[in-house]
C-alpha atoms as a printed R data frame, in Angstrom:
    type eleno elety resid chain resno       x       y       z
1   ATOM     1    CA   UNK     A     1  12.138   2.007  14.383
2   ATOM     2    CA   UNK     A     2  12.039   2.386  10.641
3   ATOM     3    CA   UNK     A     3  12.929  -0.572   8.486
4   ATOM     4    CA   UNK     A     4  14.979   0.410   5.442
5   ATOM     5    CA   UNK     A     5  15.207  -1.740   2.343
6   ATOM     6    CA   UNK     A     6  17.419  -0.895  -0.608
7   ATOM     7    CA   UNK     A     7  16.092  -2.124  -3.925
8   ATOM     8    CA   UNK     A     8  17.739  -1.549  -7.275
9   ATOM     9    CA   UNK     A     9  15.542  -2.188 -10.285
10  ATOM    10    CA   UNK     A    10  17.589  -1.760 -13.473
11  ATOM    11    CA   UNK     A    11  15.283  -3.936 -15.565
12  ATOM    12    CA   UNK     A    12  12.270  -1.767 -14.883
13  ATOM    13    CA   UNK     A    13  13.921   1.632 -15.215
14  ATOM    14    CA   UNK     A    14  16.312   2.595 -17.966
15  ATOM    15    CA   UNK     A    15  17.656   5.737 -16.292
16  ATOM    16    CA   UNK     A    16  21.303   5.138 -15.258
17  ATOM    17    CA   UNK     A    17  20.992   7.493 -12.272
18  ATOM    18    CA   UNK     A    18  18.265   5.486 -10.578
19  ATOM    19    CA   UNK     A    19  18.116   3.692  -7.253
20  ATOM    20    CA   UNK     A    20  15.168   3.000  -4.985
21  ATOM    21    CA   UNK     A    21  14.684   3.179  -1.239
22  ATOM    22    CA   UNK     A    22  11.602   2.084   0.673
23  ATOM    23    CA   UNK     A    23  11.143   3.278   4.250
24  ATOM    24    CA   UNK     A    24   8.446   1.789   6.436
25  ATOM    25    CA   UNK     A    25   7.195   2.204   9.994
26  ATOM    26    CA   UNK     A    26   7.667  -1.462  10.882
27  ATOM    27    CA   UNK     A    27   9.729  -4.523  10.042
28  ATOM    28    CA   UNK     A    28   6.967  -6.439   8.289
29  ATOM    29    CA   UNK     A    29   6.097  -6.240   4.633
30  ATOM    30    CA   UNK     A    30   4.664  -2.738   5.090
31  ATOM    31    CA   UNK     A    31   7.635  -1.233   3.230
32  ATOM    32    CA   UNK     A    32   6.775  -2.975   0.009
33  ATOM    33    CA   UNK     A    33   3.090  -2.225   0.552
34  ATOM    34    CA   UNK     A    34   3.877   1.494   0.384
35  ATOM    35    CA   UNK     A    35   4.559   1.053  -3.325
36  ATOM    36    CA   UNK     A    36   1.415  -1.018  -3.836
37  ATOM    37    CA   UNK     A    37   1.944  -1.261  -7.569
38  ATOM    38    CA   UNK     A    38   0.342  -4.704  -7.715
39  ATOM    39    CA   UNK     A    39  -3.076  -5.493  -6.232
40  ATOM    40    CA   UNK     A    40  -3.195  -8.265  -3.638
41  ATOM    41    CA   UNK     A    41  -5.201 -10.576  -5.877
42  ATOM    42    CA   UNK     A    42  -6.477 -10.652  -9.410
43  ATOM    43    CA   UNK     A    43 -10.149  -9.700  -9.535
44  ATOM    44    CA   UNK     A    44 -11.979 -10.890 -12.638
45  ATOM    45    CA   UNK     A    45 -13.561  -7.996 -14.551
46  ATOM    46    CA   UNK     A    46 -17.346  -7.709 -14.113
47  ATOM    47    CA   UNK     A    47 -19.559  -9.031 -16.879
48  ATOM    48    CA   UNK     A    48 -23.269  -8.887 -17.660
49  ATOM    49    CA   UNK     A    49 -25.349  -7.519 -14.795
50  ATOM    50    CA   UNK     A    50 -22.230  -6.865 -12.716
51  ATOM    51    CA   UNK     A    51 -20.774  -4.712 -15.499
52  ATOM    52    CA   UNK     A    52 -23.978  -2.701 -15.766
53  ATOM    53    CA   UNK     A    53 -24.031  -2.263 -11.998
54  ATOM    54    CA   UNK     A    54 -20.404  -1.115 -12.061
55  ATOM    55    CA   UNK     A    55 -21.055   1.578 -14.673
56  ATOM    56    CA   UNK     A    56 -24.087   2.793 -12.682
57  ATOM    57    CA   UNK     A    57 -21.853   3.128  -9.627
58  ATOM    58    CA   UNK     A    58 -19.283   5.093 -11.632
59  ATOM    59    CA   UNK     A    59 -21.966   7.347 -13.123
60  ATOM    60    CA   UNK     A    60 -23.252   8.196  -9.636
61  ATOM    61    CA   UNK     A    61 -19.772   8.574  -8.126
62  ATOM    62    CA   UNK     A    62 -20.229  12.328  -7.686
63  ATOM    63    CA   UNK     A    63 -22.446  11.549  -4.695
64  ATOM    64    CA   UNK     A    64 -19.363  10.341  -2.782
65  ATOM    65    CA   UNK     A    65 -17.180  13.481  -2.779
66  ATOM    66    CA   UNK     A    66 -20.167  15.812  -2.485
67  ATOM    67    CA   UNK     A    67 -21.523  13.875   0.505
68  ATOM    68    CA   UNK     A    68 -18.046  13.986   2.016
69  ATOM    69    CA   UNK     A    69 -18.050  17.715   1.367
70  ATOM    70    CA   UNK     A    70 -21.395  17.962   3.181
71  ATOM    71    CA   UNK     A    71 -20.256  16.185   6.358
72  ATOM    72    CA   UNK     A    72 -17.133  18.373   6.486
73  ATOM    73    CA   UNK     A    73 -19.199  21.551   6.124
74  ATOM    74    CA   UNK     A    74 -21.485  20.302   8.896
75  ATOM    75    CA   UNK     A    75 -18.560  19.320  11.209
76  ATOM    76    CA   UNK     A    76 -20.002  15.833  11.653
77  ATOM    77    CA   UNK     A    77 -16.634  14.213  12.433
78  ATOM    78    CA   UNK     A    78 -15.923  16.613  15.315
79  ATOM    79    CA   UNK     A    79 -19.442  16.081  16.640
80  ATOM    80    CA   UNK     A    80 -18.983  12.302  16.796
81  ATOM    81    CA   UNK     A    81 -15.384  12.444  18.018
82  ATOM    82    CA   UNK     A    82 -16.087  14.703  21.028
83  ATOM    83    CA   UNK     A    83 -12.515  14.852  22.340
84  ATOM    84    CA   UNK     A    84 -11.805  11.212  21.625
85  ATOM    85    CA   UNK     A    85 -14.927   9.444  22.828
86  ATOM    86    CA   UNK     A    86 -16.027   8.429  19.307
87  ATOM    87    CA   UNK     A    87 -19.301   7.309  20.840
88  ATOM    88    CA   UNK     A    88 -21.725   5.921  18.240
89  ATOM    89    CA   UNK     A    89 -24.467   8.466  17.654
90  ATOM    90    CA   UNK     A    90 -27.671   8.417  15.668
91  ATOM    91    CA   UNK     A    91 -28.329  11.080  13.059
92  ATOM    92    CA   UNK     A    92 -30.960  12.554  15.395
93  ATOM    93    CA   UNK     A    93 -28.320  12.816  18.149
94  ATOM    94    CA   UNK     A    94 -25.796  14.417  15.792
95  ATOM    95    CA   UNK     A    95 -28.168  17.112  14.493
96  ATOM    96    CA   UNK     A    96 -28.266  19.278  17.686
97  ATOM    97    CA   UNK     A    97 -24.463  19.059  17.941
98  ATOM    98    CA   UNK     A    98 -23.948  20.502  14.467
99  ATOM    99    CA   UNK     A    99 -27.056  22.719  14.287
100 ATOM   100    CA   UNK     A   100 -27.595  24.178  17.777
101 ATOM   101    CA   UNK     A   101 -30.788  25.889  16.642
102 ATOM   102    CA   UNK     A   102 -32.461  22.487  16.688
103 ATOM   103    CA   UNK     A   103 -33.442  22.702  13.052
104 ATOM   104    CA   UNK     A   104 -32.301  20.099  10.579
105 ATOM   105    CA   UNK     A   105 -33.323  16.869   8.913
106 ATOM   106    CA   UNK     A   106 -31.900  13.747  10.620
107 ATOM   107    CA   UNK     A   107 -33.322  11.454   7.941
108 ATOM   108    CA   UNK     A   108 -31.333  13.172   5.184
109 ATOM   109    CA   UNK     A   109 -28.207  13.185   7.361
110 ATOM   110    CA   UNK     A   110 -28.613   9.441   7.951
111 ATOM   111    CA   UNK     A   111 -28.850   8.839   4.199
112 ATOM   112    CA   UNK     A   112 -25.520  10.627   3.730
113 ATOM   113    CA   UNK     A   113 -23.906   8.740   6.626
114 ATOM   114    CA   UNK     A   114 -25.095   5.374   5.272
115 ATOM   115    CA   UNK     A   115 -23.617   6.059   1.856
116 ATOM   116    CA   UNK     A   116 -20.261   7.168   3.302
117 ATOM   117    CA   UNK     A   117 -20.285   4.108   5.564
118 ATOM   118    CA   UNK     A   118 -20.201   2.000   2.407
119 ATOM   119    CA   UNK     A   119 -16.936   3.800   1.541
120 ATOM   120    CA   UNK     A   120 -15.375   3.233   4.952
121 ATOM   121    CA   UNK     A   121 -15.697   6.748   6.395
122 ATOM   122    CA   UNK     A   122 -18.067   5.746   9.210
123 ATOM   123    CA   UNK     A   123 -18.887   2.608  11.166
124 ATOM   124    CA   UNK     A   124 -22.579   1.741  11.307
125 ATOM   125    CA   UNK     A   125 -23.951   0.228  14.532
126 ATOM   126    CA   UNK     A   126 -27.408  -1.322  14.137
127 ATOM   127    CA   UNK     A   127 -29.626  -1.742  17.180
128 ATOM   128    CA   UNK     A   128 -32.566  -4.085  16.709
129 ATOM   129    CA   UNK     A   129 -35.869  -3.506  18.415
130 ATOM   130    CA   UNK     A   130 -39.381  -2.457  17.586
131 ATOM   131    CA   UNK     A   131 -37.757  -0.148  15.046
132 ATOM   132    CA   UNK     A   132 -34.289  -0.499  13.529
133 ATOM   133    CA   UNK     A   133 -31.887   2.133  14.874
134 ATOM   134    CA   UNK     A   134 -28.607   3.142  13.250
135 ATOM   135    CA   UNK     A   135 -25.715   4.827  15.023
136 ATOM   136    CA   UNK     A   136 -22.429   5.997  13.554
137 ATOM   137    CA   UNK     A   137 -18.840   6.273  14.755
138 ATOM   138    CA   UNK     A   138 -15.647   7.245  12.952
139 ATOM   139    CA   UNK     A   139 -13.371   4.784  11.181
140 ATOM   140    CA   UNK     A   140  -9.660   5.528  10.753
141 ATOM   141    CA   UNK     A   141 -10.604   7.267   7.503
142 ATOM   142    CA   UNK     A   142 -13.239   9.336   9.271
143 ATOM   143    CA   UNK     A   143 -10.751  10.359  11.960
144 ATOM   144    CA   UNK     A   144  -8.685  12.214   9.351
145 ATOM   145    CA   UNK     A   145 -11.561  14.743   9.267
146 ATOM   146    CA   UNK     A   146 -11.308  15.505  13.002
147 ATOM   147    CA   UNK     A   147  -9.853  18.935  13.786
148 ATOM   148    CA   UNK     A   148  -6.556  18.655  15.700
149 ATOM   149    CA   UNK     A   149  -5.059  20.957  18.336
150 ATOM   150    CA   UNK     A   150  -3.726  23.234  15.583
151 ATOM   151    CA   UNK     A   151  -7.112  23.578  13.907
152 ATOM   152    CA   UNK     A   152  -6.081  21.299  11.039
153 ATOM   153    CA   UNK     A   153  -7.554  18.188   9.422
154 ATOM   154    CA   UNK     A   154  -8.071  16.740   5.969
155 ATOM   155    CA   UNK     A   155 -11.449  18.467   5.981
156 ATOM   156    CA   UNK     A   156 -10.015  21.622   4.405
157 ATOM   157    CA   UNK     A   157  -8.495  19.438   1.680
158 ATOM   158    CA   UNK     A   158 -11.976  18.084   0.922
159 ATOM   159    CA   UNK     A   159 -13.523  21.566   0.829
160 ATOM   160    CA   UNK     A   160 -10.700  22.982  -1.282
161 ATOM   161    CA   UNK     A   161 -11.294  20.390  -3.994
162 ATOM   162    CA   UNK     A   162 -14.986  21.268  -4.236
163 ATOM   163    CA   UNK     A   163 -15.044  25.049  -4.339
164 ATOM   164    CA   UNK     A   164 -17.480  26.424  -6.896
165 ATOM   165    CA   UNK     A   165 -14.773  27.729  -9.226
166 ATOM   166    CA   UNK     A   166 -13.028  24.357  -9.274
167 ATOM   167    CA   UNK     A   167 -16.232  22.408  -9.792
168 ATOM   168    CA   UNK     A   168 -17.079  24.381 -12.936
169 ATOM   169    CA   UNK     A   169 -13.881  23.161 -14.608
170 ATOM   170    CA   UNK     A   170 -14.920  19.500 -14.448
171 ATOM   171    CA   UNK     A   171 -17.768  20.117 -16.892
172 ATOM   172    CA   UNK     A   172 -15.249  20.943 -19.628
173 ATOM   173    CA   UNK     A   173 -12.411  18.526 -18.830
174 ATOM   174    CA   UNK     A   174 -13.034  16.796 -22.174
175 ATOM   175    CA   UNK     A   175 -11.892  19.996 -23.897
176 ATOM   176    CA   UNK     A   176  -8.314  19.153 -22.897
177 ATOM   177    CA   UNK     A   177  -8.589  16.149 -25.232
178 ATOM   178    CA   UNK     A   178 -10.254  18.044 -28.069
179 ATOM   179    CA   UNK     A   179  -7.633  20.817 -28.062
180 ATOM   180    CA   UNK     A   180  -4.270  20.395 -26.327
181 ATOM   181    CA   UNK     A   181  -4.030  24.158 -25.780
182 ATOM   182    CA   UNK     A   182  -7.250  24.265 -23.742
183 ATOM   183    CA   UNK     A   183  -7.006  24.721 -19.971
184 ATOM   184    CA   UNK     A   184 -10.321  23.490 -18.492
185 ATOM   185    CA   UNK     A   185 -10.190  25.742 -15.431
186 ATOM   186    CA   UNK     A   186  -9.349  28.810 -17.503
187 ATOM   187    CA   UNK     A   187 -12.127  28.036 -19.994
188 ATOM   188    CA   UNK     A   188 -14.686  27.622 -17.217
189 ATOM   189    CA   UNK     A   189 -13.635  30.719 -15.271
190 ATOM   190    CA   UNK     A   190 -13.574  33.508 -17.817
191 ATOM   191    CA   UNK     A   191  -9.900  33.250 -18.697
192 ATOM   192    CA   UNK     A   192  -8.621  33.185 -15.102
193 ATOM   193    CA   UNK     A   193  -6.158  30.554 -13.875
194 ATOM   194    CA   UNK     A   194  -6.614  28.954 -10.469
195 ATOM   195    CA   UNK     A   195  -3.611  30.819  -9.092
196 ATOM   196    CA   UNK     A   196  -4.858  34.170 -10.399
197 ATOM   197    CA   UNK     A   197  -8.187  33.603  -8.654
198 ATOM   198    CA   UNK     A   198  -6.388  32.650  -5.439
199 ATOM   199    CA   UNK     A   199  -4.731  36.059  -5.639
200 ATOM   200    CA   UNK     A   200  -8.035  37.863  -6.158
201 ATOM   201    CA   UNK     A   201 -10.235  35.910  -3.761
202 ATOM   202    CA   UNK     A   202  -8.786  35.744  -0.219
203 ATOM   203    CA   UNK     A   203 -11.346  33.158   0.904
204 ATOM   204    CA   UNK     A   204 -10.236  30.778  -1.868
205 ATOM   205    CA   UNK     A   205  -6.580  31.353  -1.086
206 ATOM   206    CA   UNK     A   206  -7.042  30.913   2.670
207 ATOM   207    CA   UNK     A   207  -8.852  27.600   2.159
208 ATOM   208    CA   UNK     A   208  -6.162  26.403  -0.252
209 ATOM   209    CA   UNK     A   209  -3.400  27.251   2.252
210 ATOM   210    CA   UNK     A   210  -5.292  25.561   5.097
211 ATOM   211    CA   UNK     A   211  -5.832  22.483   2.929
212 ATOM   212    CA   UNK     A   212  -2.121  22.298   2.123
213 ATOM   213    CA   UNK     A   213  -1.214  22.667   5.805
214 ATOM   214    CA   UNK     A   214  -3.639  19.903   6.755
215 ATOM   215    CA   UNK     A   215  -1.901  17.542   4.323
216 ATOM   216    CA   UNK     A   216   1.652  18.806   4.821
217 ATOM   217    CA   UNK     A   217   1.948  18.563   8.594
218 ATOM   218    CA   UNK     A   218   1.274  14.790   8.926
219 ATOM   219    CA   UNK     A   219   3.421  14.103   5.856
220 ATOM   220    CA   UNK     A   220   6.339  16.139   7.203
221 ATOM   221    CA   UNK     A   221   6.125  14.341  10.550
222 ATOM   222    CA   UNK     A   222   6.668  11.062   8.697
223 ATOM   223    CA   UNK     A   223   9.536  12.555   6.686
224 ATOM   224    CA   UNK     A   224  11.298  13.965   9.745
225 ATOM   225    CA   UNK     A   225  10.986  10.684  11.638
226 ATOM   226    CA   UNK     A   226  12.262   8.417   8.882
227 ATOM   227    CA   UNK     A   227  14.432  10.436   6.481
228 ATOM   228    CA   UNK     A   228  18.054  11.348   7.184
229 ATOM   229    CA   UNK     A   229  18.775  13.302   4.000
230 ATOM   230    CA   UNK     A   230  18.962  16.634   5.840
231 ATOM   231    CA   UNK     A   231  22.041  15.513   7.796
232 ATOM   232    CA   UNK     A   232  25.057  17.676   7.012
233 ATOM   233    CA   UNK     A   233  22.981  20.474   5.497
234 ATOM   234    CA   UNK     A   234  23.708  23.956   6.874
235 ATOM   235    CA   UNK     A   235  21.732  26.136   4.450
236 ATOM   236    CA   UNK     A   236  18.434  24.749   3.177
237 ATOM   237    CA   UNK     A   237  16.308  26.466   0.534
238 ATOM   238    CA   UNK     A   238  12.594  25.642   0.289
239 ATOM   239    CA   UNK     A   239  11.407  26.494  -3.226
240 ATOM   240    CA   UNK     A   240   7.723  27.378  -3.267
241 ATOM   241    CA   UNK     A   241   7.661  27.246   0.521
242 ATOM   242    CA   UNK     A   242   4.603  29.497   0.914
243 ATOM   243    CA   UNK     A   243   4.308  30.442   4.606
244 ATOM   244    CA   UNK     A   244   7.391  28.409   5.567
245 ATOM   245    CA   UNK     A   245   5.614  25.590   7.432
246 ATOM   246    CA   UNK     A   246   7.896  22.864   6.073
247 ATOM   247    CA   UNK     A   247  11.069  24.807   6.871
248 ATOM   248    CA   UNK     A   248   9.869  25.517  10.396
249 ATOM   249    CA   UNK     A   249   9.330  21.815  11.056
250 ATOM   250    CA   UNK     A   250  12.635  20.820   9.440
251 ATOM   251    CA   UNK     A   251  14.649  23.365  11.455
252 ATOM   252    CA   UNK     A   252  12.958  22.316  14.695
253 ATOM   253    CA   UNK     A   253  14.101  18.745  14.043
254 ATOM   254    CA   UNK     A   254  17.533  19.515  12.588
255 ATOM   255    CA   UNK     A   255  19.206  22.165  14.732
256 ATOM   256    CA   UNK     A   256  22.444  21.813  12.729
257 ATOM   257    CA   UNK     A   257  20.809  23.683   9.838
258 ATOM   258    CA   UNK     A   258  22.047  27.229  10.394
259 ATOM   259    CA   UNK     A   259  19.778  28.961   7.913
260 ATOM   260    CA   UNK     A   260  16.549  28.216   6.121
261 ATOM   261    CA   UNK     A   261  15.517  30.210   3.068
262 ATOM   262    CA   UNK     A   262  11.820  30.303   2.233
263 ATOM   263    CA   UNK     A   263  11.731  31.149  -1.486
264 ATOM   264    CA   UNK     A   264   8.451  31.997  -3.175
265 ATOM   265    CA   UNK     A   265   6.786  34.735  -5.185
266 ATOM   266    CA   UNK     A   266   7.232  38.210  -3.644
267 ATOM   267    CA   UNK     A   267   3.513  38.599  -2.909
268 ATOM   268    CA   UNK     A   268   3.516  35.221  -1.122
269 ATOM   269    CA   UNK     A   269   6.537  35.732   1.144
270 ATOM   270    CA   UNK     A   270   5.324  39.259   1.950
271 ATOM   271    CA   UNK     A   271   2.559  37.611   4.004
272 ATOM   272    CA   UNK     A   272   4.753  34.870   5.536
273 ATOM   273    CA   UNK     A   273   5.113  34.955   9.348
274 ATOM   274    CA   UNK     A   274   8.428  35.486  11.104
275 ATOM   275    CA   UNK     A   275  10.155  32.151  11.809
276 ATOM   276    CA   UNK     A   276  13.371  31.832  13.808
277 ATOM   277    CA   UNK     A   277  16.271  30.867  11.554
278 ATOM   278    CA   UNK     A   278  14.294  31.448   8.353
279 ATOM   279    CA   UNK     A   279  14.672  34.284   5.870
280 ATOM   280    CA   UNK     A   280  11.857  34.892   3.398
281 ATOM   281    CA   UNK     A   281  13.093  35.651  -0.111
282 ATOM   282    CA   UNK     A   282  10.877  36.658  -3.016
283 ATOM   283    CA   UNK     A   283  11.659  35.826  -6.616
284 ATOM   284    CA   UNK     A   284  10.921  33.672  -9.646
285 ATOM   285    CA   UNK     A   285  12.240  30.105  -9.762
286 ATOM   286    CA   UNK     A   286  12.387  30.321 -13.560
287 ATOM   287    CA   UNK     A   287  14.955  33.112 -13.296
288 ATOM   288    CA   UNK     A   288  17.169  31.975 -10.422
289 ATOM   289    CA   UNK     A   289  17.055  30.208  -7.068
290 ATOM   290    CA   UNK     A   290  18.978  31.192  -3.897
291 ATOM   291    CA   UNK     A   291  22.106  29.158  -3.193
292 ATOM   292    CA   UNK     A   292  22.047  26.425  -0.580
293 ATOM   293    CA   UNK     A   293  23.650  23.117   0.399
294 ATOM   294    CA   UNK     A   294  20.343  21.472  -0.461
295 ATOM   295    CA   UNK     A   295  17.067  22.502  -2.028
296 ATOM   296    CA   UNK     A   296  13.710  21.221  -0.818
297 ATOM   297    CA   UNK     A   297  10.374  21.452  -2.604
298 ATOM   298    CA   UNK     A   298   6.953  19.869  -2.129
299 ATOM   299    CA   UNK     A   299   4.316  19.484  -4.839
300 ATOM   300    CA   UNK     A   300   5.997  22.004  -7.138
301 ATOM   301    CA   UNK     A   301   7.085  20.005 -10.190
302 ATOM   302    CA   UNK     A   302   3.692  18.358 -10.657
303 ATOM   303    CA   UNK     A   303   1.937  21.460 -11.983
304 ATOM   304    CA   UNK     A   304   4.485  22.271 -14.711
305 ATOM   305    CA   UNK     A   305   5.242  20.922 -18.184
306 ATOM   306    CA   UNK     A   306   8.315  18.796 -18.861
307 ATOM   307    CA   UNK     A   307  10.200  21.759 -20.356
308 ATOM   308    CA   UNK     A   308   9.295  23.932 -17.380
309 ATOM   309    CA   UNK     A   309  10.321  21.217 -14.913
310 ATOM   310    CA   UNK     A   310  13.677  20.928 -16.675
311 ATOM   311    CA   UNK     A   311  14.138  24.706 -16.371
312 ATOM   312    CA   UNK     A   312  13.295  24.641 -12.645
313 ATOM   313    CA   UNK     A   313  15.615  21.700 -11.992
314 ATOM   314    CA   UNK     A   314  18.415  23.321 -13.997
315 ATOM   315    CA   UNK     A   315  18.200  26.401 -11.764
316 ATOM   316    CA   UNK     A   316  18.232  24.116  -8.713
317 ATOM   317    CA   UNK     A   317  21.348  22.425 -10.093
318 ATOM   318    CA   UNK     A   318  23.058  25.810 -10.460
319 ATOM   319    CA   UNK     A   319  22.142  26.810  -6.904
320 ATOM   320    CA   UNK     A   320  23.800  23.887  -5.093
321 ATOM   321    CA   UNK     A   321  27.476  22.881  -4.788
322 ATOM   322    CA   UNK     A   322  28.993  19.630  -5.985
323 ATOM   323    CA   UNK     A   323  27.719  17.017  -3.554
324 ATOM   324    CA   UNK     A   324  24.554  19.016  -2.932
325 ATOM   325    CA   UNK     A   325  21.082  17.668  -3.544
326 ATOM   326    CA   UNK     A   326  17.576  18.550  -4.625
327 ATOM   327    CA   UNK     A   327  14.909  16.924  -2.436
328 ATOM   328    CA   UNK     A   328  11.530  16.967  -4.166
329 ATOM   329    CA   UNK     A   329   8.336  15.552  -2.627
330 ATOM   330    CA   UNK     A   330   5.983  14.623  -5.444
331 ATOM   331    CA   UNK     A   331   3.248  12.107  -6.252
332 ATOM   332    CA   UNK     A   332   4.877   9.378  -8.368
333 ATOM   333    CA   UNK     A   333   2.807   7.192 -10.667
334 ATOM   334    CA   UNK     A   334   3.370   3.415 -10.830
335 ATOM   335    CA   UNK     A   335   4.507   1.976 -14.143
336 ATOM   336    CA   UNK     A   336   1.484  -0.313 -14.395
337 ATOM   337    CA   UNK     A   337  -2.143   0.536 -13.717
338 ATOM   338    CA   UNK     A   338  -4.133  -1.421 -11.129
339 ATOM   339    CA   UNK     A   339  -7.115  -0.895  -8.836
340 ATOM   340    CA   UNK     A   340  -5.248  -0.365  -5.549
341 ATOM   341    CA   UNK     A   341  -6.270   2.620  -3.436
342 ATOM   342    CA   UNK     A   342  -2.836   4.178  -3.905
343 ATOM   343    CA   UNK     A   343  -2.880   3.909  -7.687
344 ATOM   344    CA   UNK     A   344  -6.397   5.298  -7.857
345 ATOM   345    CA   UNK     A   345  -5.516   8.228  -5.577
346 ATOM   346    CA   UNK     A   346  -2.464   9.056  -7.694
347 ATOM   347    CA   UNK     A   347  -4.312   8.816 -11.008
348 ATOM   348    CA   UNK     A   348  -7.256  10.825  -9.681
349 ATOM   349    CA   UNK     A   349  -4.790  13.453  -8.486
350 ATOM   350    CA   UNK     A   350  -3.242  13.510 -11.946
351 ATOM   351    CA   UNK     A   351  -6.602  14.325 -13.543
352 ATOM   352    CA   UNK     A   352  -7.174  16.975 -10.867
353 ATOM   353    CA   UNK     A   353  -3.928  18.661 -11.934
354 ATOM   354    CA   UNK     A   354  -4.945  18.468 -15.596
355 ATOM   355    CA   UNK     A   355  -8.367  19.955 -14.890
356 ATOM   356    CA   UNK     A   356  -7.580  22.619 -12.306
357 ATOM   357    CA   UNK     A   357  -3.975  23.705 -12.700
358 ATOM   358    CA   UNK     A   358  -2.341  22.807 -15.996
359 ATOM   359    CA   UNK     A   359  -3.501  20.518 -18.781
360 ATOM   360    CA   UNK     A   360   0.139  19.585 -19.410
361 ATOM   361    CA   UNK     A   361   1.133  19.578 -15.774
362 ATOM   362    CA   UNK     A   362   1.082  15.996 -14.550
363 ATOM   363    CA   UNK     A   363   2.064  13.313 -12.099
364 ATOM   364    CA   UNK     A   364   5.080  11.413 -13.420
365 ATOM   365    CA   UNK     A   365   6.745   8.019 -13.062
366 ATOM   366    CA   UNK     A   366  10.158   7.393 -11.503
367 ATOM   367    CA   UNK     A   367  11.600   6.934 -14.977
368 ATOM   368    CA   UNK     A   368  10.274  10.303 -16.137
369 ATOM   369    CA   UNK     A   369  11.682  12.092 -13.087
370 ATOM   370    CA   UNK     A   370  14.998  10.319 -13.459
371 ATOM   371    CA   UNK     A   371  15.316  11.393 -17.090
372 ATOM   372    CA   UNK     A   372  14.357  14.983 -16.222
373 ATOM   373    CA   UNK     A   373  17.025  15.015 -13.525
374 ATOM   374    CA   UNK     A   374  19.603  13.724 -15.962
375 ATOM   375    CA   UNK     A   375  18.659  16.394 -18.524
376 ATOM   376    CA   UNK     A   376  19.162  19.084 -15.853
377 ATOM   377    CA   UNK     A   377  22.672  17.825 -15.086
378 ATOM   378    CA   UNK     A   378  22.156  15.739 -11.956
379 ATOM   379    CA   UNK     A   379  24.438  12.727 -11.508
380 ATOM   380    CA   UNK     A   380  22.326  10.539  -9.223
381 ATOM   381    CA   UNK     A   381  18.663   9.889  -8.501
382 ATOM   382    CA   UNK     A   382  16.941   8.031  -5.692
383 ATOM   383    CA   UNK     A   383  13.232   7.475  -5.133
384 ATOM   384    CA   UNK     A   384  12.365   7.066  -1.452
385 ATOM   385    CA   UNK     A   385   8.935   5.637  -0.634
386 ATOM   386    CA   UNK     A   386   8.134   6.994   2.802
387 ATOM   387    CA   UNK     A   387   4.470   7.933   2.391
388 ATOM   388    CA   UNK     A   388   1.495   6.328   0.665
389 ATOM   389    CA   UNK     A   389   0.927   9.315  -1.622
390 ATOM   390    CA   UNK     A   390   4.080  11.419  -1.831
391 ATOM   391    CA   UNK     A   391   7.499  10.078  -2.777
392 ATOM   392    CA   UNK     A   392  10.789  11.715  -1.809
393 ATOM   393    CA   UNK     A   393  12.948  12.214  -4.887
394 ATOM   394    CA   UNK     A   394  16.653  12.877  -4.316
395 ATOM   395    CA   UNK     A   395  18.682  14.336  -7.162
396 ATOM   396    CA   UNK     A   396  22.414  14.518  -6.431
397 ATOM   397    CA   UNK     A   397  24.923  16.868  -8.064
């Protein structure tokens, strides 16, 4: 069962619409841990040699995501997992599973596995003898890279973030500081935005869609198990719903919803598959949004400026009746910065948005979302912490 805790924090947030809900998978202190705005213990900042070591680690940090990218490309996680056995294997034993030709360099693979072990992706099993032997199995982090029965994993998410066109933008991210009108991705890719390249390069677009599905499906399972905000809704509109995956899952869980509307750009919905109970509607959310009892969106507001977000939310407000709601799933930044994994993931994601999508698109705090909702006309706001990365934001009319 889910443990629900209502917390109202008027001293921290000034927005009069605000309330806070934390939903957890157990009855312990896990609910509060979902927010993780405060590290478990104060760690003194490094000094002297430790400080120099820390900056060397940061300078070489690129080796982490690129090594992760390598093991995903090589299907190492699936090779170790082998239908659930997760048997510890040496690099030499992994090589023929990922490169059937028999070619390959087990020493270089072991170097990559050792480094990722230090970041918790693999377990290292050392066998002593005449020569030291190392074998590797998957940790819980590593298991997120295993392909499931639907062909999905977080592996596509890793690959999507490291496509050549995206990588070029990181070399000019400083330009967004020098000139506020500069878009790093556009500057690095001959004037093309990421979305325009997705439209021109099917392989980029397919990987992006697969990456989003790999992240969306586990998140939506958590939402559908612990969130009751779809109760009473008969017509649900998913703004920016792409292929309609979220709507399909929502309608399967909530049979009382009579109609789902998948709303996206005409060229996007033209390729969307047929889904029972779902109509695909093409249009522009900056012009108008189809009417519904409630509007759902996931990772839409993040990539737009404050003025653009207000315009989107205003159109959402117009499209729902009194008593209706906008349900937005977005990364929400903590008010204070710390070194927790959650805070780092959110802040890193914020810089990813700035570099790849929009320099003025951004992750926002609860307060910022609350104020944007108020400016669009909404009368109530609730932040629901149900996932370690995404937060459900309810705006009531």
